[in-house]
TORKOL-4160 file (C-alpha; in steps of 0.2 Angstrom, whole numbers, padded with zeros to 4 digits, m for minus):
402
<pt num="1" X="0001" Y="m0001" Z="0000"/>
<pt num="2" X="0007" Y="0017" Z="m0004"/>
<pt num="3" X="0007" Y="0031" Z="0009"/>
<pt num="4" X="0006" Y="0049" Z="0002"/>
<pt num="5" X="0021" Y="0060" Z="0008"/>
<pt num="6" X="0016" Y="0081" Z="0007"/>
<pt num="7" X="0029" Y="0086" Z="m0008"/>
<pt num="8" X="0046" Y="0077" Z="m0004"/>
<pt num="9" X="0059" Y="0078" Z="m0013"/>
<pt num="10" X="0075" Y="0067" Z="m0016"/>
<pt num="11" X="0089" Y="0072" Z="m0026"/>
<pt num="12" X="0099" Y="0061" Z="m0036"/>
<pt num="13" X="0118" Y="0061" Z="m0042"/>
<pt num="14" X="0125" Y="0048" Z="m0055"/>
<pt num="15" X="0140" Y="0052" Z="m0062"/>
<pt num="16" X="0138" Y="0040" Z="m0076"/>
<pt num="17" X="0156" Y="0040" Z="m0088"/>
<pt num="18" X="0160" Y="0022" Z="m0093"/>
<pt num="19" X="0142" Y="0012" Z="m0095"/>
<pt num="20" X="0124" Y="0014" Z="m0088"/>
<pt num="21" X="0126" Y="0003" Z="m0071"/>
<pt num="22" X="0125" Y="0020" Z="m0061"/>
<pt num="23" X="0110" Y="0028" Z="m0070"/>
<pt num="24" X="0101" Y="0011" Z="m0070"/>
<pt num="25" X="0104" Y="0008" Z="m0051"/>
<pt num="26" X="0098" Y="0027" Z="m0047"/>
<pt num="27" X="0082" Y="0022" Z="m0058"/>
<pt num="28" X="0077" Y="0006" Z="m0050"/>
<pt num="29" X="0079" Y="0015" Z="m0030"/>
<pt num="30" X="0069" Y="0029" Z="m0037"/>
<pt num="31" X="0054" Y="0020" Z="m0046"/>
<pt num="32" X="0054" Y="0009" Z="m0030"/>
<pt num="33" X="0050" Y="0023" Z="m0019"/>
<pt num="34" X="0040" Y="0034" Z="m0031"/>
<pt num="35" X="0029" Y="0018" Z="m0031"/>
<pt num="36" X="0030" Y="0017" Z="m0011"/>
<pt num="37" X="0025" Y="0035" Z="m0007"/>
<pt num="38" X="0014" Y="0045" Z="m0018"/>
<pt num="39" X="0018" Y="0063" Z="m0015"/>
<pt num="40" X="0038" Y="0061" Z="m0017"/>
<pt num="41" X="0048" Y="0068" Z="m0033"/>
<pt num="42" X="0063" Y="0063" Z="m0035"/>
<pt num="43" X="0075" Y="0071" Z="m0048"/>
<pt num="44" X="0091" Y="0060" Z="m0055"/>
<pt num="45" X="0109" Y="0070" Z="m0061"/>
<pt num="46" X="0116" Y="0061" Z="m0073"/>
<pt num="47" X="0130" Y="0062" Z="m0086"/>
<pt num="48" X="0124" Y="0047" Z="m0096"/>
<pt num="49" X="0124" Y="0050" Z="m0114"/>
<pt num="50" X="0108" Y="0040" Z="m0115"/>
<pt num="51" X="0099" Y="0043" Z="m0101"/>
<pt num="52" X="0083" Y="0050" Z="m0111"/>
<pt num="53" X="0084" Y="0033" Z="m0120"/>
<pt num="54" X="0075" Y="0026" Z="m0105"/>
<pt num="55" X="0056" Y="0027" Z="m0098"/>
<pt num="56" X="0056" Y="0035" Z="m0081"/>
<pt num="57" X="0039" Y="0033" Z="m0070"/>
<pt num="58" X="0028" Y="0049" Z="m0065"/>
<pt num="59" X="0036" Y="0062" Z="m0052"/>
<pt num="60" X="0055" Y="0053" Z="m0056"/>
<pt num="61" X="0064" Y="0065" Z="m0068"/>
<pt num="62" X="0082" Y="0068" Z="m0074"/>
<pt num="63" X="0092" Y="0082" Z="m0076"/>
<pt num="64" X="0105" Y="0079" Z="m0088"/>
<pt num="65" X="0125" Y="0088" Z="m0087"/>
<pt num="66" X="0137" Y="0089" Z="m0099"/>
<pt num="67" X="0146" Y="0070" Z="m0103"/>
<pt num="68" X="0163" Y="0065" Z="m0100"/>
<pt num="69" X="0169" Y="0047" Z="m0103"/>
<pt num="70" X="0180" Y="0038" Z="m0096"/>
<pt num="71" X="0194" Y="0030" Z="m0108"/>
<pt num="72" X="0200" Y="0013" Z="m0106"/>
<pt num="73" X="0216" Y="0019" Z="m0098"/>
<pt num="74" X="0206" Y="0026" Z="m0082"/>
<pt num="75" X="0210" Y="0044" Z="m0087"/>
<pt num="76" X="0194" Y="0056" Z="m0091"/>
<pt num="77" X="0188" Y="0066" Z="m0107"/>
<pt num="78" X="0174" Y="0077" Z="m0112"/>
<pt num="79" X="0162" Y="0070" Z="m0124"/>
<pt num="80" X="0162" Y="0087" Z="m0135"/>
<pt num="81" X="0180" Y="0085" Z="m0141"/>
<pt num="82" X="0180" Y="0104" Z="m0144"/>
<pt num="83" X="0177" Y="0109" Z="m0125"/>
<pt num="84" X="0189" Y="0104" Z="m0112"/>
<pt num="85" X="0190" Y="0094" Z="m0099"/>
<pt num="86" X="0190" Y="0109" Z="m0085"/>
<pt num="87" X="0178" Y="0119" Z="m0093"/>
<pt num="88" X="0165" Y="0104" Z="m0096"/>
<pt num="89" X="0169" Y="0099" Z="m0076"/>
<pt num="90" X="0165" Y="0117" Z="m0071"/>
<pt num="91" X="0149" Y="0118" Z="m0080"/>
<pt num="92" X="0145" Y="0101" Z="m0072"/>
<pt num="93" X="0148" Y="0107" Z="m0055"/>
<pt num="94" X="0138" Y="0123" Z="m0058"/>
<pt num="95" X="0124" Y="0114" Z="m0064"/>
<pt num="96" X="0124" Y="0101" Z="m0051"/>
<pt num="97" X="0125" Y="0115" Z="m0038"/>
<pt num="98" X="0111" Y="0125" Z="m0046"/>
<pt num="99" X="0100" Y="0109" Z="m0047"/>
<pt num="100" X="0102" Y="0107" Z="m0028"/>
<pt num="101" X="0099" Y="0126" Z="m0025"/>
<pt num="102" X="0082" Y="0126" Z="m0035"/>
<pt num="103" X="0074" Y="0108" Z="m0031"/>
<pt num="104" X="0078" Y="0111" Z="m0011"/>
<pt num="105" X="0078" Y="0092" Z="m0008"/>
<pt num="106" X="0075" Y="0084" Z="0010"/>
<pt num="107" X="0088" Y="0068" Z="0005"/>
<pt num="108" X="0102" Y="0069" Z="m0007"/>
<pt num="109" X="0108" Y="0052" Z="m0012"/>
<pt num="110" X="0126" Y="0050" Z="m0021"/>
<pt num="111" X="0131" Y="0034" Z="m0032"/>
<pt num="112" X="0148" Y="0027" Z="m0029"/>
<pt num="113" X="0157" Y="0042" Z="m0031"/>
<pt num="114" X="0160" Y="0051" Z="m0012"/>
<pt num="115" X="0164" Y="0067" Z="m0019"/>
<pt num="116" X="0157" Y="0066" Z="m0037"/>
<pt num="117" X="0169" Y="0067" Z="m0052"/>
<pt num="118" X="0184" Y="0075" Z="m0048"/>
<pt num="119" X="0176" Y="0083" Z="m0034"/>
<pt num="120" X="0162" Y="0090" Z="m0043"/>
<pt num="121" X="0149" Y="0086" Z="m0031"/>
<pt num="122" X="0158" Y="0092" Z="m0013"/>
<pt num="123" X="0152" Y="0112" Z="m0016"/>
<pt num="124" X="0135" Y="0104" Z="m0015"/>
<pt num="125" X="0137" Y="0094" Z="0000"/>
<pt num="126" X="0144" Y="0108" Z="0009"/>
<pt num="127" X="0128" Y="0119" Z="0004"/>
<pt num="128" X="0115" Y="0105" Z="0007"/>
<pt num="129" X="0122" Y="0101" Z="0024"/>
<pt num="130" X="0121" Y="0117" Z="0030"/>
<pt num="131" X="0101" Y="0117" Z="0027"/>
<pt num="132" X="0100" Y="0101" Z="0034"/>
<pt num="133" X="0096" Y="0089" Z="0020"/>
<pt num="134" X="0099" Y="0070" Z="0023"/>
<pt num="135" X="0115" Y="0066" Z="0014"/>
<pt num="136" X="0118" Y="0049" Z="0009"/>
<pt num="137" X="0131" Y="0040" Z="0000"/>
<pt num="138" X="0127" Y="0022" Z="m0011"/>
<pt num="139" X="0141" Y="0012" Z="m0014"/>
<pt num="140" X="0141" Y="m0005" Z="m0023"/>
<pt num="141" X="0144" Y="m0020" Z="m0014"/>
<pt num="142" X="0161" Y="m0022" Z="m0022"/>
<pt num="143" X="0170" Y="m0005" Z="m0027"/>
<pt num="144" X="0189" Y="m0011" Z="m0032"/>
<pt num="145" X="0203" Y="m0022" Z="m0026"/>
<pt num="146" X="0207" Y="m0013" Z="m0009"/>
<pt num="147" X="0224" Y="m0008" Z="m0015"/>
<pt num="148" X="0217" Y="0003" Z="m0031"/>
<pt num="149" X="0204" Y="0011" Z="m0018"/>
<pt num="150" X="0216" Y="0016" Z="m0006"/>
<pt num="151" X="0227" Y="0024" Z="m0017"/>
<pt num="152" X="0212" Y="0033" Z="m0026"/>
<pt num="153" X="0204" Y="0039" Z="m0011"/>
<pt num="154" X="0222" Y="0042" Z="0000"/>
<pt num="155" X="0224" Y="0055" Z="m0014"/>
<pt num="156" X="0209" Y="0066" Z="m0008"/>
<pt num="157" X="0209" Y="0062" Z="0007"/>
<pt num="158" X="0189" Y="0054" Z="0002"/>
<pt num="159" X="0187" Y="0044" Z="0018"/>
<pt num="160" X="0188" Y="0061" Z="0029"/>
<pt num="161" X="0176" Y="0068" Z="0017"/>
<pt num="162" X="0165" Y="0054" Z="0019"/>
<pt num="163" X="0165" Y="0054" Z="0038"/>
<pt num="164" X="0162" Y="0074" Z="0038"/>
<pt num="165" X="0147" Y="0076" Z="0025"/>
<pt num="166" X="0137" Y="0060" Z="0023"/>
<pt num="167" X="0124" Y="0055" Z="0038"/>
<pt num="168" X="0122" Y="0038" Z="0031"/>
<pt num="169" X="0131" Y="0025" Z="0018"/>
<pt num="170" X="0120" Y="0013" Z="0009"/>
<pt num="171" X="0130" Y="m0002" Z="0003"/>
<pt num="172" X="0120" Y="m0012" Z="m0009"/>
<pt num="173" X="0123" Y="m0030" Z="m0003"/>
<pt num="174" X="0120" Y="m0041" Z="0011"/>
<pt num="175" X="0136" Y="m0041" Z="0022"/>
<pt num="176" X="0139" Y="m0059" Z="0020"/>
<pt num="177" X="0143" Y="m0056" Z="0001"/>
<pt num="178" X="0156" Y="m0044" Z="0004"/>
<pt num="179" X="0162" Y="m0027" Z="0012"/>
<pt num="180" X="0168" Y="m0014" Z="m0002"/>
<pt num="181" X="0178" Y="m0008" Z="0013"/>
<pt num="182" X="0189" Y="m0021" Z="0015"/>
<pt num="183" X="0207" Y="m0020" Z="0017"/>
<pt num="184" X="0206" Y="m0001" Z="0021"/>
<pt num="185" X="0207" Y="0008" Z="0037"/>
<pt num="186" X="0190" Y="0013" Z="0040"/>
<pt num="187" X="0186" Y="0025" Z="0056"/>
<pt num="188" X="0173" Y="0019" Z="0068"/>
<pt num="189" X="0163" Y="0034" Z="0065"/>
<pt num="190" X="0162" Y="0030" Z="0047"/>
<pt num="191" X="0158" Y="0013" Z="0050"/>
<pt num="192" X="0142" Y="0016" Z="0062"/>
<pt num="193" X="0135" Y="0025" Z="0046"/>
<pt num="194" X="0135" Y="0009" Z="0036"/>
<pt num="195" X="0120" Y="0002" Z="0031"/>
<pt num="196" X="0120" Y="m0016" Z="0021"/>
<pt num="197" X="0103" Y="m0016" Z="0014"/>
<pt num="198" X="0105" Y="m0031" Z="0002"/>
<pt num="199" X="0105" Y="m0032" Z="m0016"/>
<pt num="200" X="0092" Y="m0021" Z="m0026"/>
<pt num="201" X="0078" Y="m0032" Z="m0033"/>
<pt num="202" X="0073" Y="m0030" Z="m0052"/>
<pt num="203" X="0056" Y="m0034" Z="m0059"/>
<pt num="204" X="0049" Y="m0034" Z="m0077"/>
<pt num="205" X="0039" Y="m0017" Z="m0078"/>
<pt num="206" X="0022" Y="m0019" Z="m0082"/>
<pt num="207" X="0013" Y="m0016" Z="m0099"/>
<pt num="208" X="0029" Y="m0012" Z="m0106"/>
<pt num="209" X="0033" Y="m0026" Z="m0118"/>
<pt num="210" X="0050" Y="m0025" Z="m0127"/>
<pt num="211" X="0052" Y="m0025" Z="m0146"/>
<pt num="212" X="0064" Y="m0039" Z="m0144"/>
<pt num="213" X="0055" Y="m0051" Z="m0131"/>
<pt num="214" X="0055" Y="m0068" Z="m0140"/>
<pt num="215" X="0047" Y="m0084" Z="m0133"/>
<pt num="216" X="0058" Y="m0099" Z="m0139"/>
<pt num="217" X="0073" Y="m0106" Z="m0130"/>
<pt num="218" X="0088" Y="m0094" Z="m0130"/>
<pt num="219" X="0102" Y="m0090" Z="m0120"/>
<pt num="220" X="0106" Y="m0070" Z="m0117"/>
<pt num="221" X="0123" Y="m0062" Z="m0120"/>
<pt num="222" X="0126" Y="m0046" Z="m0113"/>
<pt num="223" X="0141" Y="m0035" Z="m0112"/>
<pt num="224" X="0131" Y="m0020" Z="m0101"/>
<pt num="225" X="0135" Y="m0003" Z="m0108"/>
<pt num="226" X="0145" Y="m0013" Z="m0122"/>
<pt num="227" X="0160" Y="0000" Z="m0122"/>
<pt num="228" X="0171" Y="m0015" Z="m0117"/>
<pt num="229" X="0161" Y="m0029" Z="m0121"/>
<pt num="230" X="0166" Y="m0033" Z="m0139"/>
<pt num="231" X="0180" Y="m0046" Z="m0132"/>
<pt num="232" X="0165" Y="m0058" Z="m0124"/>
<pt num="233" X="0154" Y="m0056" Z="m0139"/>
<pt num="234" X="0169" Y="m0063" Z="m0152"/>
<pt num="235" X="0172" Y="m0077" Z="m0138"/>
<pt num="236" X="0155" Y="m0082" Z="m0141"/>
<pt num="237" X="0153" Y="m0082" Z="m0158"/>
<pt num="238" X="0169" Y="m0090" Z="m0160"/>
<pt num="239" X="0163" Y="m0104" Z="m0150"/>
<pt num="240" X="0149" Y="m0105" Z="m0161"/>
<pt num="241" X="0161" Y="m0107" Z="m0176"/>
<pt num="242" X="0172" Y="m0119" Z="m0168"/>
<pt num="243" X="0160" Y="m0130" Z="m0162"/>
<pt num="244" X="0146" Y="m0136" Z="m0173"/>
<pt num="245" X="0136" Y="m0146" Z="m0159"/>
<pt num="246" X="0133" Y="m0130" Z="m0150"/>
<pt num="247" X="0114" Y="m0127" Z="m0157"/>
<pt num="248" X="0107" Y="m0119" Z="m0143"/>
<pt num="249" X="0100" Y="m0102" Z="m0149"/>
<pt num="250" X="0107" Y="m0085" Z="m0143"/>
<pt num="251" X="0102" Y="m0066" Z="m0142"/>
<pt num="252" X="0115" Y="m0057" Z="m0140"/>
<pt num="253" X="0114" Y="m0038" Z="m0134"/>
<pt num="254" X="0128" Y="m0028" Z="m0139"/>
<pt num="255" X="0126" Y="m0011" Z="m0128"/>
<pt num="256" X="0125" Y="0005" Z="m0133"/>
<pt num="257" X="0142" Y="0011" Z="m0130"/>
<pt num="258" X="0151" Y="0000" Z="m0141"/>
<pt num="259" X="0160" Y="0008" Z="m0154"/>
<pt num="260" X="0155" Y="0009" Z="m0170"/>
<pt num="261" X="0168" Y="0000" Z="m0177"/>
<pt num="262" X="0168" Y="m0016" Z="m0167"/>
<pt num="263" X="0149" Y="m0015" Z="m0167"/>
<pt num="264" X="0147" Y="m0016" Z="m0186"/>
<pt num="265" X="0160" Y="m0031" Z="m0186"/>
<pt num="266" X="0150" Y="m0040" Z="m0173"/>
<pt num="267" X="0134" Y="m0037" Z="m0182"/>
<pt num="268" X="0141" Y="m0045" Z="m0198"/>
<pt num="269" X="0148" Y="m0059" Z="m0189"/>
<pt num="270" X="0134" Y="m0065" Z="m0180"/>
<pt num="271" X="0124" Y="m0064" Z="m0197"/>
<pt num="272" X="0136" Y="m0079" Z="m0202"/>
<pt num="273" X="0129" Y="m0089" Z="m0187"/>
<pt num="274" X="0112" Y="m0097" Z="m0188"/>
<pt num="275" X="0109" Y="m0099" Z="m0170"/>
<pt num="276" X="0113" Y="m0079" Z="m0165"/>
<pt num="277" X="0103" Y="m0065" Z="m0165"/>
<pt num="278" X="0114" Y="m0048" Z="m0163"/>
<pt num="279" X="0104" Y="m0032" Z="m0156"/>
<pt num="280" X="0113" Y="m0018" Z="m0152"/>
<pt num="281" X="0102" Y="m0012" Z="m0138"/>
<pt num="282" X="0088" Y="m0014" Z="m0128"/>
<pt num="283" X="0081" Y="m0002" Z="m0114"/>
<pt num="284" X="0069" Y="m0016" Z="m0106"/>
<pt num="285" X="0083" Y="m0027" Z="m0102"/>
<pt num="286" X="0076" Y="m0035" Z="m0088"/>
<pt num="287" X="0062" Y="m0042" Z="m0098"/>
<pt num="288" X="0075" Y="m0054" Z="m0109"/>
<pt num="289" X="0084" Y="m0060" Z="m0094"/>
<pt num="290" X="0067" Y="m0065" Z="m0087"/>
<pt num="291" X="0063" Y="m0074" Z="m0104"/>
<pt num="292" X="0081" Y="m0082" Z="m0106"/>
<pt num="293" X="0086" Y="m0099" Z="m0101"/>
<pt num="294" X="0104" Y="m0093" Z="m0094"/>
<pt num="295" X="0113" Y="m0078" Z="m0097"/>
<pt num="296" X="0131" Y="m0075" Z="m0101"/>
<pt num="297" X="0137" Y="m0058" Z="m0093"/>
<pt num="298" X="0151" Y="m0048" Z="m0088"/>
<pt num="299" X="0143" Y="m0048" Z="m0072"/>
<pt num="300" X="0144" Y="m0028" Z="m0068"/>
<pt num="301" X="0131" Y="m0025" Z="m0054"/>
<pt num="302" X="0116" Y="m0023" Z="m0063"/>
<pt num="303" X="0116" Y="m0041" Z="m0073"/>
<pt num="304" X="0121" Y="m0049" Z="m0056"/>
<pt num="305" X="0106" Y="m0041" Z="m0047"/>
<pt num="306" X="0096" Y="m0046" Z="m0063"/>
<pt num="307" X="0103" Y="m0065" Z="m0062"/>
<pt num="308" X="0096" Y="m0066" Z="m0044"/>
<pt num="309" X="0081" Y="m0057" Z="m0046"/>
<pt num="310" X="0076" Y="m0067" Z="m0061"/>
<pt num="311" X="0084" Y="m0084" Z="m0054"/>
<pt num="312" X="0094" Y="m0089" Z="m0070"/>
<pt num="313" X="0108" Y="m0099" Z="m0073"/>
<pt num="314" X="0125" Y="m0089" Z="m0078"/>
<pt num="315" X="0141" Y="m0091" Z="m0085"/>
<pt num="316" X="0150" Y="m0074" Z="m0081"/>
<pt num="317" X="0167" Y="m0069" Z="m0088"/>
<pt num="318" X="0172" Y="m0053" Z="m0079"/>
<pt num="319" X="0182" Y="m0038" Z="m0084"/>
<pt num="320" X="0200" Y="m0037" Z="m0076"/>
<pt num="321" X="0206" Y="m0020" Z="m0078"/>
<pt num="322" X="0207" Y="m0005" Z="m0074"/>
<pt num="323" X="0196" Y="m0011" Z="m0062"/>
<pt num="324" X="0195" Y="m0028" Z="m0055"/>
<pt num="325" X="0175" Y="m0024" Z="m0046"/>
<pt num="326" X="0168" Y="m0036" Z="m0060"/>
<pt num="327" X="0183" Y="m0050" Z="m0057"/>
<pt num="328" X="0181" Y="m0051" Z="m0038"/>
<pt num="329" X="0160" Y="m0051" Z="m0038"/>
<pt num="330" X="0163" Y="m0066" Z="m0052"/>
<pt num="331" X="0174" Y="m0074" Z="m0039"/>
<pt num="332" X="0164" Y="m0073" Z="m0025"/>
<pt num="333" X="0148" Y="m0077" Z="m0032"/>
<pt num="334" X="0158" Y="m0094" Z="m0042"/>
<pt num="335" X="0163" Y="m0097" Z="m0023"/>
<pt num="336" X="0145" Y="m0098" Z="m0017"/>
<pt num="337" X="0140" Y="m0107" Z="m0032"/>
<pt num="338" X="0128" Y="m0094" Z="m0038"/>
<pt num="339" X="0136" Y="m0093" Z="m0054"/>
<pt num="340" X="0149" Y="m0102" Z="m0066"/>
<pt num="341" X="0164" Y="m0091" Z="m0072"/>
<pt num="342" X="0178" Y="m0089" Z="m0085"/>
<pt num="343" X="0191" Y="m0078" Z="m0085"/>
<pt num="344" X="0196" Y="m0070" Z="m0100"/>
<pt num="345" X="0211" Y="m0080" Z="m0104"/>
<pt num="346" X="0201" Y="m0095" Z="m0103"/>
<pt num="347" X="0185" Y="m0088" Z="m0111"/>
<pt num="348" X="0194" Y="m0086" Z="m0128"/>
<pt num="349" X="0198" Y="m0103" Z="m0131"/>
<pt num="350" X="0182" Y="m0108" Z="m0141"/>
<pt num="351" X="0184" Y="m0126" Z="m0134"/>
<pt num="352" X="0183" Y="m0120" Z="m0116"/>
<pt num="353" X="0169" Y="m0106" Z="m0121"/>
<pt num="354" X="0158" Y="m0120" Z="m0132"/>
<pt num="355" X="0158" Y="m0131" Z="m0117"/>
<pt num="356" X="0155" Y="m0118" Z="m0104"/>
<pt num="357" X="0140" Y="m0112" Z="m0116"/>
<pt num="358" X="0132" Y="m0131" Z="m0117"/>
<pt num="359" X="0134" Y="m0135" Z="m0098"/>
<pt num="360" X="0124" Y="m0118" Z="m0095"/>
<pt num="361" X="0105" Y="m0123" Z="m0098"/>
<pt num="362" X="0108" Y="m0136" Z="m0087"/>
<pt num="363" X="0116" Y="m0128" Z="m0073"/>
<pt num="364" X="0105" Y="m0125" Z="m0057"/>
<pt num="365" X="0097" Y="m0107" Z="m0055"/>
<pt num="366" X="0108" Y="m0097" Z="m0040"/>
<pt num="367" X="0092" Y="m0101" Z="m0028"/>
<pt num="368" X="0097" Y="m0120" Z="m0028"/>
<pt num="369" X="0115" Y="m0114" Z="m0024"/>
<pt num="370" X="0109" Y="m0115" Z="m0005"/>
<pt num="371" X="0118" Y="m0098" Z="m0006"/>
<pt num="372" X="0109" Y="m0083" Z="0002"/>
<pt num="373" X="0100" Y="m0071" Z="m0010"/>
<pt num="374" X="0094" Y="m0057" Z="0001"/>
<pt num="375" X="0086" Y="m0045" Z="m0013"/>
<pt num="376" X="0080" Y="m0035" Z="0001"/>
<pt num="377" X="0088" Y="m0020" Z="m0005"/>
<pt num="378" X="0073" Y="m0008" Z="m0011"/>
<pt num="379" X="0062" Y="m0014" Z="0005"/>
<pt num="380" X="0075" Y="m0009" Z="0014"/>
<pt num="381" X="0078" Y="0008" Z="0008"/>
<pt num="382" X="0061" Y="0012" Z="0006"/>
<pt num="383" X="0059" Y="0009" Z="0024"/>
<pt num="384" X="0074" Y="0019" Z="0028"/>
<pt num="385" X="0067" Y="0033" Z="0018"/>
<pt num="386" X="0049" Y="0034" Z="0025"/>
<pt num="387" X="0055" Y="0033" Z="0044"/>
<pt num="388" X="0066" Y="0049" Z="0040"/>
<pt num="389" X="0054" Y="0057" Z="0032"/>
<pt num="390" X="0043" Y="0054" Z="0044"/>
<pt num="391" X="0054" Y="0064" Z="0056"/>
<pt num="392" X="0056" Y="0079" Z="0046"/>
<pt num="393" X="0044" Y="0090" Z="0056"/>
<pt num="394" X="0026" Y="0095" Z="0053"/>
<pt num="395" X="0027" Y="0101" Z="0032"/>
<pt num="396" X="0032" Y="0084" Z="0030"/>
<pt num="397" X="0021" Y="0074" Z="0041"/>
<pt num="398" X="0012" Y="0059" Z="0032"/>
<pt num="399" X="m0005" Y="0062" Z="0029"/>
<pt num="400" X="m0016" Y="0046" Z="0030"/>
<pt num="401" X="m0016" Y="0035" Z="0013"/>
<pt num="402" X="m0031" Y="0042" Z="0002"/>
């Protein structure tokens, strides 16, 4: 049953430089909250070039800030090549601050980058803290290898700043799966602010049908945003070419950020394999995962939540650089028996990949592994938000559900 909140406002920030993970996570949280609370309005600030390609529920909207893209070597550049990075960051920073001043949120949720891209959110955090907004940092259950995260955070005193600004740190996973700050020196005051909310449950959106929905028996191959996904798709196609007994139908989704030359090459290669259908992008991925017999993926956070939510046998081939996040997640999930994993240097061998693909539809779904699935993140967040807004003075008092 949804409760009514009188004009409560939540602002979310998603820096989005590579892939769709941050925006999709923010959108899932926003949709769950507006479903639970009428009168709640949510605005998502996003740098994703295709933020507008997704549909948003009523009372969820987004503000697009100039895009910055992350290169494979981990450096950043402006998407508009004629504007330098420094100017783009200045525009982003002032847009974020201006949006916060105009929107006046009760709660501000920052996804993954504690001070925003290159520190662009710090000014807004200071402003909102002074006016009493509840500040929340949302972290993936796995950030990166501890030595890499520590080096990155030490350089900018991030740990101290998280403690200084944020009221709460939500970890989007259960404590027994992984601790995102493992191996780091975390002050007790910050540990006390951490709330492991659980994985974020996904569902198929009502009344929206994907134009690519199928009724047959297929495995889904997805690379998320696709910016670095071409190797995995090549590996799958090479396995089909090498092994004529591999006749399992496959639907391959390349992802919107795959470079055009790679995409053209893979579309052409896929056309020669009778069992494979290649599409570029679908903004209803949940539906395609729900309909699949099994999933082959790189194992970013959202895809992993979908594999658990729809309880699908999965083969994960993680990205191993520049971040080790996908590798750590795949290793942990495979250790718990939730998924099968191949490292990129195994996946590149067509014989090994073909065997793994043949095993996939026969694999037990994650729920049968005996591991704890704990998909209660959205419920947990909703209860927390309701509690906070309940306690925010009379202008935000809850009135009885209509």
